C-alpha positions as CSV (number, residue, x, y, z in Angstrom):
1,M,-9.9,-3.6,-13.4
2,N,-6.4,-4.3,-14.6
3,H,-3.0,-3.7,-13.1
4,V,-2.7,0.0,-14.1
5,Q,-6.2,0.8,-12.9
6,L,-5.5,-0.9,-9.6
7,V,-2.2,1.0,-9.0
8,N,-3.8,4.3,-10.1
9,A,-6.7,3.8,-7.6
10,L,-4.2,3.0,-4.8
11,R,-2.2,6.1,-5.8
12,D,-5.2,8.4,-5.7
13,L,-6.3,7.0,-2.3
14,S,-2.8,7.3,-0.8
15,V,-2.3,10.9,-2.1
16,S,-5.7,11.9,-0.8
17,L,-4.4,11.0,2.7
18,G,-1.2,13.0,2.3
19,Y,1.3,10.4,1.1
20,S,3.7,10.8,-1.8
21,F,3.3,7.7,-4.0
22,T,5.8,5.5,-5.8
23,E,5.6,2.1,-7.4
24,G,8.6,-0.2,-7.9
25,T,10.5,-3.1,-6.5
26,E,11.7,-2.7,-2.9
27,E,15.4,-2.6,-3.7
28,R,14.8,0.8,-5.4
29,M,13.1,2.3,-2.3
30,S,16.2,4.0,-0.7
31,Q,16.9,5.9,-3.9
32,A,13.4,6.7,-4.9
33,V,11.7,7.8,-1.7
34,R,12.5,11.5,-1.3
35,Q,9.6,12.9,0.7
36,Y,7.7,11.6,3.8
37,P,5.1,10.5,4.4
38,A,5.4,8.1,1.5
39,A,3.4,5.2,0.1
40,W,5.3,2.5,-1.8
41,I,3.6,-0.2,-3.8
42,S,5.4,-3.2,-5.1
43,P,4.1,-4.4,-8.5
44,P,0.9,-6.2,-7.9
45,R,1.1,-10.0,-8.6
46,V,-1.6,-11.9,-10.4
47,L,-2.6,-14.7,-8.1
48,S,-5.4,-16.1,-10.2
49,A,-7.4,-15.3,-13.3
50,E,-10.8,-16.7,-14.4
51,G,-12.6,-16.1,-17.6
52,R,-11.6,-15.2,-21.1
53,R,-13.4,-12.0,-22.2
54,H,-15.1,-11.4,-18.9
55,G,-14.1,-12.6,-15.5
56,R,-12.0,-11.8,-12.5
57,I,-8.4,-11.4,-11.6
58,T,-7.1,-11.7,-8.1
59,Y,-4.0,-9.5,-7.4
60,G,-1.6,-9.8,-4.4
61,I,-0.8,-6.3,-3.2
62,T,2.0,-5.1,-0.9
63,L,1.8,-1.5,0.1
64,H,4.3,0.2,2.5
65,L,3.3,3.3,4.3
66,L,6.5,5.1,5.5
67,D,7.3,8.2,7.6
68,A,10.4,9.9,8.9
69,G,11.0,8.4,12.3
70,A,14.6,8.6,13.1
71,K,14.2,11.5,15.5
72,M,10.8,10.5,17.0
73,T,10.4,9.7,20.7
74,P,9.0,6.2,21.4
75,D,5.6,7.7,22.3
76,A,5.5,9.7,19.0
77,R,6.5,6.6,17.0
78,N,3.7,4.6,18.6
79,E,1.2,7.3,17.9
80,R,2.4,7.6,14.3
81,F,2.2,3.8,13.9
82,A,-1.4,3.9,15.0
83,E,-2.2,6.8,12.5
84,M,-0.5,4.9,9.6
85,E,-2.5,1.7,10.5
86,N,-5.7,3.8,10.4
87,D,-4.6,5.2,7.0
88,A,-4.0,1.7,5.7
89,L,-7.4,0.6,6.7
90,E,-8.9,3.7,5.1
91,I,-7.1,3.1,1.8
92,F,-8.3,-0.4,1.5
93,T,-11.8,0.3,2.7
94,R,-12.2,2.9,0.1
95,L,-10.5,0.7,-2.5
96,S,-13.2,-2.0,-1.8
97,E,-15.9,0.6,-2.7
98,N,-14.5,0.9,-6.3
99,D,-16.9,-0.4,-8.9
100,C,-14.3,-2.7,-10.4
101,I,-13.3,-4.3,-7.1
102,I,-15.3,-7.4,-6.1
103,A,-13.6,-7.8,-2.8
104,V,-10.5,-7.0,-0.7
105,E,-9.5,-10.1,1.2
106,K,-6.8,-11.3,3.7
107,L,-5.8,-7.7,4.7
108,T,-2.9,-7.6,7.1
109,V,-1.1,-4.5,8.5
110,E,2.2,-5.0,10.1
111,P,4.6,-2.5,11.7
112,R,8.2,-3.0,10.5
113,A,10.8,-3.6,13.2
114,A,13.6,-2.2,10.9
115,S,13.6,0.5,8.3
116,L,13.2,-0.4,4.6
117,T,15.6,2.3,3.5
118,S,18.7,3.9,4.7
119,H,16.7,6.9,6.0
120,G,15.7,5.4,9.4
121,E,12.0,5.7,8.7
122,I,9.1,3.9,10.4
123,S,6.7,1.9,8.3
124,Q,3.6,-0.2,8.1
125,T,3.5,-3.0,5.6
126,V,0.0,-3.8,4.2
127,Q,-0.7,-7.0,2.3
128,A,-4.0,-7.8,0.7
129,R,-5.7,-9.6,-2.1
130,A,-7.9,-7.6,-4.4
131,V,-10.4,-9.5,-6.5
132,T,-11.2,-7.4,-9.6
133,C,-13.6,-7.8,-12.5
134,F,-12.8,-7.4,-16.2
């Protein structure tokens, strides 16, 4: 699985859970996110590669799940944070079932204290390592 296949798999999984999906560097997020809930993936980083014609590549993944939160009550925000955490776990659990994924490792899900854009959204930042085969 290469970069494009990994991003496409994450896109399909995010969209299946109702998120609009965008890929890019974080400084573009304010201009690019137009619809909530949204999933934003930073370009995956190659952390290691083994093999020449056959082998494995470990990618570092950062995925942000975002939702409009400026007008939510504190209770509604907490409930939505929990839902987004469950969605993050579902996305990466299903990613690990992909035939080209050897493992998903070091998964963390962290609610953001401040919004990532100028829209006042709430978000969960998911980081993981995906070990893929080629």
